[in-house]
C-alpha positions as CSV (number, residue, x, y, z in Angstrom):
1,M,0.2,0.0,0.3
2,A,1.4,3.4,-0.9
3,I,2.6,6.0,1.6
4,R,-0.4,8.6,1.4
5,I,1.0,12.3,1.7
6,I,0.0,15.6,2.5
7,I,2.1,18.6,1.2
8,A,1.8,21.9,3.0
9,D,3.4,25.0,1.6
10,D,2.2,28.4,1.2
11,H,4.2,28.7,-2.5
12,T,2.6,26.9,-5.1
13,L,5.4,26.0,-7.1
14,M,7.1,24.5,-4.2
15,R,4.1,22.2,-3.7
16,Q,3.7,21.6,-7.4
17,G,7.3,20.7,-7.3
18,L,7.1,18.1,-4.3
19,R,4.2,16.5,-5.8
20,A,6.1,16.1,-9.2
21,L,8.8,14.6,-7.3
22,I,7.0,12.3,-4.9
23,S,4.4,10.9,-7.1
24,A,7.0,9.9,-9.2
25,Q,8.3,7.6,-6.3
26,P,7.3,4.0,-6.0
27,G,5.3,3.2,-3.2
28,M,4.2,7.2,-2.2
29,E,1.3,9.1,-3.2
30,V,0.1,12.6,-2.9
31,I,-3.4,12.6,-1.8
32,A,-4.0,16.5,-1.0
33,E,-1.9,20.1,-0.8
34,A,-2.6,22.8,1.7
35,G,-1.2,26.3,1.6
36,D,-1.8,27.3,5.2
37,G,-2.1,25.5,8.6
38,R,-5.3,26.0,9.3
39,T,-6.5,24.0,6.1
40,T,-3.7,21.5,6.7
41,V,-5.2,20.3,10.2
42,S,-8.7,20.2,8.6
43,L,-7.3,18.0,5.9
44,A,-5.4,16.1,8.2
45,K,-8.5,15.4,10.2
46,D,-10.6,14.3,7.5
47,L,-8.2,12.4,5.0
48,S,-5.8,10.7,8.1
49,P,-2.9,11.0,6.1
50,D,0.3,8.6,6.8
51,V,2.7,11.9,6.4
52,I,2.4,15.5,6.2
53,I,5.2,17.6,4.7
54,M,4.8,21.0,6.6
55,D,6.6,23.9,5.9
56,I,7.2,25.7,9.1
57,S,6.7,29.3,7.9
58,M,3.1,29.8,6.7
59,P,0.6,32.5,7.1
60,D,-2.6,32.3,9.2
61,L,-1.8,29.2,11.1
62,N,2.3,28.3,11.5
63,G,3.5,24.8,10.6
64,I,4.6,24.6,14.0
65,E,1.5,25.2,16.1
66,A,-0.5,23.0,12.9
67,T,1.7,20.4,13.7
68,R,1.1,20.4,17.5
69,Q,-3.0,20.3,16.5
70,I,-2.6,17.5,14.6
71,T,0.0,15.4,16.5
72,E,-2.3,16.0,19.4
73,S,-5.3,14.7,17.8
74,S,-3.6,11.7,15.9
75,K,-1.0,9.2,17.1
76,T,-0.4,7.7,13.6
77,I,0.2,10.7,11.5
78,K,3.9,12.0,10.7
79,V,5.1,15.2,10.4
80,I,8.5,16.4,8.7
81,G,8.7,19.9,9.4
82,L,10.4,21.7,6.1
83,S,12.3,24.9,6.7
84,M,14.8,27.6,5.2
85,H,16.0,27.6,9.1
86,S,18.9,26.0,11.0
87,D,18.5,27.9,14.0
88,R,17.9,25.5,16.6
89,R,15.3,27.5,18.3
90,F,13.6,26.5,15.1
91,V,14.4,23.0,14.9
92,A,13.5,22.7,19.0
93,Q,10.0,24.1,18.7
94,V,9.2,21.5,15.9
95,L,10.0,18.8,17.7
96,K,8.7,19.6,20.8
97,S,5.2,20.4,18.7
98,G,5.3,16.3,17.6
99,A,7.2,16.2,14.5
100,S,9.0,13.6,13.6
101,G,11.3,15.2,11.1
102,Y,13.3,18.3,10.0
103,L,14.6,19.2,6.7
104,L,16.0,22.1,5.5
105,K,14.6,23.4,2.0
106,D,18.1,23.4,0.2
107,C,18.3,19.5,0.8
108,A,18.3,17.1,-2.0
109,F,15.1,15.4,-2.9
110,D,16.7,11.9,-1.7
111,E,17.3,13.0,1.6
112,L,13.5,13.8,1.8
113,T,12.1,10.5,0.3
114,R,14.7,9.0,3.2
115,A,13.2,11.1,6.1
116,I,9.7,10.0,4.7
117,Q,10.8,6.2,4.6
118,A,12.6,6.8,8.0
119,V,9.4,8.3,10.1
120,M,7.1,5.8,8.9
121,T,9.2,3.2,10.8
122,D,8.8,5.7,13.9
123,Q,11.9,7.2,13.6
124,T,13.0,10.9,13.8
125,Y,14.9,12.2,10.7
126,L,17.2,15.9,10.7
127,S,19.0,17.2,7.9
128,P,22.5,16.4,8.3
129,G,23.2,20.4,8.2
130,I,21.4,20.3,11.8
131,A,21.5,16.7,13.1
132,G,24.7,17.7,15.7
133,P,25.7,17.5,19.1
134,V,24.7,21.4,19.8
135,V,21.1,20.7,18.9
136,E,20.7,17.6,20.6
137,D,22.1,18.9,23.9
138,Y,19.9,21.8,23.5
139,L,16.7,19.5,23.1
140,R,17.4,17.5,26.2
141,K,17.9,20.5,28.0
142,I,14.3,21.9,27.2
143,A,12.6,18.6,27.6
144,S,14.0,18.5,31.3
145,S,13.1,22.5,32.0
146,D,11.0,24.1,29.4
147,T,11.7,27.9,30.5
148,G,10.5,29.4,27.3
149,D,7.6,32.0,27.8
150,N,5.8,30.6,24.7
151,S,4.7,27.6,26.9
152,V,2.7,29.6,28.9
153,L,0.4,30.7,26.0
154,S,-2.4,28.6,25.3
155,Q,-2.9,27.2,22.1
156,R,-6.0,30.3,21.2
157,E,-3.5,32.4,22.6
158,R,-0.4,31.5,20.1
159,E,-3.2,31.7,17.3
160,V,-3.8,35.0,18.2
161,L,-0.5,36.1,18.5
162,Q,0.6,35.1,15.2
163,L,-2.1,36.9,13.5
164,L,-1.7,40.1,15.4
165,A,1.9,39.5,14.6
166,E,1.3,39.4,10.7
167,G,-0.4,42.8,11.2
168,R,-4.1,41.4,11.2
169,T,-7.0,43.7,12.9
170,T,-8.9,42.7,15.8
171,K,-12.4,42.5,13.6
172,Q,-10.1,40.4,11.2
173,I,-9.0,38.0,13.9
174,A,-12.2,37.6,15.3
175,T,-13.6,36.7,12.2
176,E,-11.0,34.2,11.2
177,L,-11.5,32.5,14.5
178,Q,-15.4,33.1,14.8
179,V,-15.3,34.8,18.2
180,S,-16.4,38.4,19.2
181,G,-13.9,41.1,19.1
182,K,-14.2,41.8,22.4
183,T,-12.9,38.2,23.4
184,I,-9.9,38.9,20.7
185,E,-9.4,42.0,22.9
186,T,-9.2,39.7,26.1
187,H,-6.9,37.2,24.4
188,R,-4.2,40.0,23.3
189,R,-4.4,41.2,26.9
190,R,-3.7,37.9,28.7
191,I,-0.3,37.7,25.7
192,M,0.6,41.0,27.2
193,D,0.6,40.1,30.8
194,K,1.8,36.3,30.4
195,L,4.9,37.8,28.5
196,S,5.3,41.2,30.1
197,I,5.5,42.7,26.4
198,F,2.8,45.9,26.1
199,S,3.0,46.8,22.7
200,V,2.1,45.2,19.3
201,A,5.7,45.9,17.9
202,E,7.3,44.0,20.9
203,L,4.9,41.0,20.2
204,T,5.9,40.7,16.6
205,K,9.5,40.4,17.5
206,Y,8.5,37.8,20.0
207,A,6.3,35.9,17.5
208,I,8.9,35.8,14.9
209,R,11.7,35.0,17.7
210,E,9.6,32.0,18.5
211,G,9.2,30.8,15.2
212,L,5.4,32.0,15.4
213,T,6.0,34.0,12.1
214,S,8.5,34.8,9.8
215,Q,9.9,37.9,8.7
216,E,9.3,36.7,5.2
217,K,5.8,36.8,5.5
């Protein structure tokens, strides 16, 4: 039976390229594509794929948060994070969210196929460029003592923070999340209180630093 794969990336050309390459591999099948994290979460729930190739820096709902929501609701779906960032903070956040692998976007395609095969046998796969002792030490430290401020935010607060950092208004966020503007204002106050950050500009810097959004967007 073919490995059923969803490709999530906000760049159409990237998705099309990956689809063409993966579809040419024996024993692999691309069953859907998504351009943002929220759509990916919905597709994962509806289609129950074996593997999701997840771009980390997507608008609306980033790949880290999408991965967290997917892996919390399913113990069988494997997620491979795909990013241009080799910074250990990104690697740590992706793996902590439940991903089984992390690849750099400049990797060769045969590395992606190896990663897919590895996660299907319950292994963790990291690109050679980031799989060093420094990363391992860092992950051990955060596993034993998670002191990151991001950990104190709820799932909904992380979603609101990303949308705020991406320049959405209170009304736009309320519409996107299907809640009232008053609820969004309450979330924003709580986020600021928890992080001791009291301006949108500083919240944006924080969200970029924590990998919740990207300067590219």
